[in-house]
N, C-alpha and C positions, 0 to 999 in steps of 0.2 A: 580269354576269361569267360564265362557263362554270362556276366553282366554287361559286358562290352557288346555281346552278340544280341542281347535282348534290345539295348540302346539302339544297335544299328538296325535291327528288323523293324522296331517299332518307327524308327525314323525314316524308314523306304516308304512306309505306308501313310505318314501323316506329315512329311517333309520339313517340319519345323516341331522342336518339343521344348518345353520348359524346364527347368532345372527342379522346380517344385514338383510337378506331375513327377518326374522321374524318381525324385526323393519316395514319393508316396508309392510308386509302382514298385520300386527296389527294396524299399525300407531301408535306405540308409541315408546319412547326413548329406547337406547341400555341399560340403566341402568335399565327401567322395564323389559325389557327381562330376562336380568342376574338375577335379583330377581326372576322372576317368574321359572327360570330353576333350580335355587338353592332350592327354595320352593318343585318342582317336583322331583328332585334329593333326597331331605330328605325323600320324599314319596317312594322312590325306583322304581319311575317310567321311568327315564331315566338318562343317565350319561353325566356330562358336559365335554366338551373338550375345547381344545384352540377355542376360537371364536365360540363356539355352542355347540350343544348337539347330543347324539347318544343312539340307544336302545341298542348296545352292550356295555360291559364294555370296554373303552380304553387300560385298560392293558390286553395284550395279554398271554395267558398260550400257551404252546407248543403241536402243534400237530404233529402226525408222518406224514410222506413223503405221504404216500398211501392214506391219507386223504387230505392232502393239494391238491394234484394233482387232487384231485375231484371238487375242487372249482374254479368259474370264470375261466372254461376252455377255453371259447371262448376270452376271454377277454387276457388273459395269452399268447396264441397262435399269435394274434393280436399283442401284445407288442412284443414278439419275433421275429416274421417276420420282423417287424419294425426297430429291431435293427439289425437283419442281414444285412440289407440294409447299414448300416455303416460301414461295413468289407470291406476293401480295398486289392489291390493285395499287396502280401507279406507281409501281415498284422502280428503283433504279439500283440494277445490280451489275456486277463485273463477272466476267467468266475467263478465266485463265486458259491456258494451254494443256494438253494431255487428253489422252482417248475419253477418259471418264468424265471429266467436266464437259468436254466435246459433246458427247453423249446426251447430256443435260439438254442441250438445242433442241433434240429430237423431241422432247416431252413438254417443251414450254406451248401451252394451247391456249391460253389467255385471248380473250377478247377485249380486256382492258388495254389501258396506255401501260406501256414498259418501257423503260431505256434499259439498253444493255450495251455496256462497256465491255470491248474485248480485244485480245490480243491475237485471237484464233481466226484464221480465215476461214475454216470450216464450220465455224460457229455462225459466222455470217452468212455463208451459203445456205445453211438451214433456216434462218429466220428471215432472210431478205423478201420473202413472199407474203411476210407477214404485216400489213400497212398499219396496225396498231402500236408497232416496235421500233421504236425511235434507235438506231445503231450507232454508236461511235465507234469504228474502225481505228485501232492504234495504228501508228503509222510506223516503219522503220525496215531493216533488213529482213527478209525473209528466210527463218530456220526450215529447210526441206523437211528435215526429220521429224518437226513437229507442226508442220504448216500453220506457222505462227510467226509473228514478229518479235523483233529484239532490238535493243539500241536506245540509243540517247533520244532520237524524235519521241518514242514512245513513253518514255519516262517522263518527257518534258510535258506532255499532255496530261500525265496524271498528276503532277503539281498544282494544275487547276481544276480539279474536277472531284468530286466526294459521292459515294455511293452507301446504300444501306449493307448490302451484303457482297461477301467476296467469295466466289466457287472456286476453291483452290485444288490443284492436282498435285502429285508428288510422286517420285521415282522410288522414294525410301522413306519410312518413317521409322526411326530408332528413339526409343524413349530417352537416351542421352544425347544424342547429337542433334534430334530433332528431325525435321523435312528437309530432304534435299534432292537435288534432280542433278541431271549429267551434265546441264550447260551451264556455264557461269554466268554469261549476259543472261540467260534466262532466269536464273536465280536471283539476280540483281534488278530485274524487272518485277519479280514476283515482289521482292521487298517495298517497292512503290506502290504496287498494288495493294499491300496490307495496310499500308500508312493511309490510303484513300478511302480506306472501308472502315464501316462502323462495326461490323461482325465478319469474321473470316470462317468460312465452314468447308472443311477440307473433304472431298469424294475422294474414295481410295477403296479398291477391294483387298482383302485380307492378306492377299500374297505381297504387298508392299511394306508391312510390318517384319521390324527386325532387320531390314535391312537399312543401308545408306549408299549415297552416292557422291561424288567428288565436290559437287557445290550446295552449301547450305543455305537454305532459303529462310528458316527462323526457328526459334525454339519452339517446343510445343505450346510453352504458357502464353504464346503470343496469337493462340488461336482457339475458338470458342466451341465449335462443333466438330465432329468427325462423324461421315457416313459411311459405312463399311457393310461388308456381309458376314455371315453367320460363321465365316472359316477363322474369324479373330478368335484370340484362345481368350479365357476367362480372366486368365491373371493380368493380361496386357489391357483388358477392358478397366479392371479394377484400378491399375496402375495411372490410367488415362483420367479417370473420375476422380482421382485422389489430387490430379493436376488442375481439377476444376473446369475440366472439358466434357461437353456432354457428347455421349456416345450413342448414335442412332444406328440400330443393327439392324438389317434389311433381310428379311426370312427367305 
């Protein structure tokens, strides 16, 4: 069918498509588009997601940190730079694990006093030479794939601390399922971090949207702000803003 070929051709160029965009492009109803996507998924030609379709499987498998660091490098650095601007004098912040939030540490240049709580060994290595920054390194078992700690020891420390901002990463962001990651223990530690922070800011490049992973971190209504790149679709931005989330798009 010609309509199916148009969908596949466009998807091969853009990697992710929204149902509403396809309705406008093909001048058909959302019901028709969803039927088309269902048929194409059954043939193994695409994967359906919330409100659209993707070439990639929306269920994410874990990758080692050295592989993740090579993906969307420019976007991650731009997001990290924008996040660094949110840090204020005498601030107390928490930085979770993940390559985008770990990139944040590279752009923290403040000469003022700052307290950083983190599960990430990479973050500590970036900040250790800055004498004005007090670092609370969470303890526990080391996850080799994320160069970060997990477990009850880290969670116990978080019961006794509070911070103004949590900078949180995610492997997947789905409008229904919420934020997720590939490791259950890491997700549990992220939940503790959420409870210890006054404000939660998610740092995620646009490839993370429309995807989900094994371990759920939280609902979207539990976060305050998302910093991402211009690859995010307008319809997803609209839905996030309707949930009360500030969306900061880095050009």
